[in-house]
Every structure is written in structure tokens, then in C-alpha cells.
N, C-alpha and C positions, 0 to 999 in steps of 0.2 A: 540671631543666635539661638537662645531657648525658645523663643516664642515660636519660631518655625518648627522646631522639634515637637513642641507641644501640640501646634496644629496639625502636624503630620499624625501623631498618636491618636488625637480625637477624631481625625477622619478615618484612620483605619479602624478605630473601635466602632465608628458608626457604620461603616461598610461591613464588617464582620458581624454586627449585631442586627443588620437589616432583615426583616421577616421575609423578604422577597427572594431569599436564596442567594445571599452574599451579593446582593445587588445594592449599588449606591443609592442612598435616599437622593430626592431631588428638590432639596429645599432652596429658598431665596433664588439667586441669579441663575441656578442650575434647573429650576422649575421647567418641566417640558423637554429637558435634555434626555437623550436615550441612556438608559442605565448600563453600566458596565459590570462585568464580573472580574473579581480579582482571580479566581480558580474555576477553570472549567474542566470538569472531569474528563471531558471527550478528548482533551489534549493528551491526557496519559495513555490512553489506548489507541494505538496506532492500528487500524484495520488494515488488512491485506497481508501478502506474504512477509515473513521476518526477513531481515537482513542476514545473509548465510544460508537461507532456506535453499535446498536443492530439490527439484521436482523433475522426474524421469518417466518415460514411457518408452517401450519398444513396440513398434506396430508391425506385425507380420503380414507383408503384402504380396499377393501371388506375383509371380513372374520377376519382380525386382528385389524381393527378399525382405530382410528386416531393415527397418527404418527407426533410428533411436532419436527420440527428442529430449533435450535436457534444458531447463530453465533455471539459472542460478540468480538469487538476488544479491547484488553485491553493495548496493547502497539505496539508502532511502532518506528523504528529509520532508518535513512538512513545513509549510509557510502559509502566512496569512496575508491575503491580499485583498483587493476591492470585491472580487468574487467569492470571498470566504477562504475557508482553509484548502489549500491544494497540497497534495502529495505527490512528489516526484521521486525518481529513483534511475537506478543504473542495473541493468540485468544482462547476464551472458546467456547467449542463446548457442547451443551446441547441438548440431545435426550431424548424424553418421549413417551411412547406408548409401542409398541412391543419390540423395542429397547430402553434402558434406559442407558443414559451416561451422565456424567458431568465432563469433562476433559479439560485440556489445551492443545494446540498444538502450537508449533512455526511454523512460516510461512515465505515465502519469496514471494515478489511480482514479477511476471513475466511481461515481456514488454507487453504482450497482454492482460493485465488485469487478468491473472490467478493468483490464490492465491495457491501457492504450500505449502500444509500442510505437516508437519512432525508429524505424529501421534505417541503418546507414547504408551507403551507396553499394557495398559488396553484398549485403543480404538481399537488397532490392534486384541486383543484378542476377544473383542466383535463382531468385524467385521467378524472375521473367524468363530466364533461360529454360526453367522446368516449367513454365507456363502453370505456375501454382501461385495461389495466394493464401496468406494466413489472415482469414476473415477476422477472426475474433480471439481474444485471449481474456480468460477470466480466472478469478480466485474465489474459491469456496472457503471461507474461515472456519465454518463449523466442522467441515470434513478436512481442512487442511490439505487441499489439492488444487490443482489448476488445470484448465481445460484449454485446449487450442482447437480451433475450428478451422480446418485446412481444406481449401477448395483446389484440387488437382483438376487437369484437364479430363473431359470425357466421362467422369464419374461424379456423383454428388458429393456434397461437402462432407468431410470425415470429422468427427469428434473424438479428439485424442485426450484422454484423462492422464495427466502427469501427476504420480504420486510422490508425497513427501519422502525423500531418502533419509535414512538415519544419519546424524552427525552431530557434531557439537552445537549447532544451531538449536538443536531441539532441546537440549538442556537450557541454553540461554533463553528460549522461549517460555519454558516451564518455570525457570526463575523469574522471569517478568511477569508471567501470569500470577504467581504467588505473591509478588510484590503489590501487584494491583488488587488481589482479592483480600490480602492483609490489610492494605490502606483502608479499603472501604468497609471491611469488617469491623476496624477500630473506630470507626466514626459515630 
């Protein structure tokens, strides 16, 4: 009854008062056990493109004309597993011009800002038919843009910078950034 609640309150107080940055002390039977954190501020800040973010570029190419690239982030989630924190999501990739495509692709966020896309069968078939590969997709958080590295046949790889398009998600991102900065300012 009450002894369980009292023990919980004492443990919570010891964890909060720990000088090691909210790490639990390791007395008694817990000596040598790895410390744990009740709150990790890195869980608050999701790196990478925000949900609802739309990134677009128009590439003017000789002979074939304009090619439009659009990357829209539909969903993201963060999970904790044996390898640490992983971020996964779902993006919509739209191409119009010489290549036409409107498909979803699941992705994982790499530690270096890489967006590791898992293309579905229609996307892979189109790329094979056009003898083109998407070598790399990255996100730059400081500039809030995405870059695609495309390898068409017979020419060197092309870097395409997709710029953030204005929209509702910009306001949501500003609100989230304000909430994070106010949280850490008031500490």
C-alpha cells in the first residue's frame, strides 16, 4: 500500500537529485549497474525533415526539358531498440517530366543526415527503365533543404537541391522549435 508509494517517491527524489545529470545512483544491489536517465532531451528534438515538409526542385535539362522532383514527408516515428534510437518514416516521391512517378517510400534516418529510402517495385521499375539510379538522399537541418544525387546514364551524377516549400508545416515547425527553446530556457 503506502510503503510502495513512499519507496517510489524516495527513488524518484534520489534520481532527480543525482549530481550525474538525472542519472540514478547505484547503491546496494544496483552497484555496478548501468545508470539510466529519466529524461533525455535528445528525445525531444527530432532531427531530419518535419512531418508535412514538402521539398521541391525543377531541373532544366537539355533535350528532355524540365524535370520536377518533390519529396513530401508524410509520417515519422522514433523507436528505441538494441542498436539505439532509430527514426523511420514514410515519404511521397513525385517526379514529373521525362520521368513520371507518384509513389510512397519508407525511409530511415541515418546519423549523418542521410535519408535511406526503401523504394517500392513501381519506383524501382521506372528507374531501371530509365537506366537511372537515386544514389543518395540527404537532409540539411541548418538550411532546411534536401539533396538528391541522381545517376543518369552516360553523364556524371547530378546533385539536385530540393528547397522547402512554404505551407502549414512551416508554422508547425516554428511552434515546435519555440516550445523546445522555451523548455530549455526555463530550466
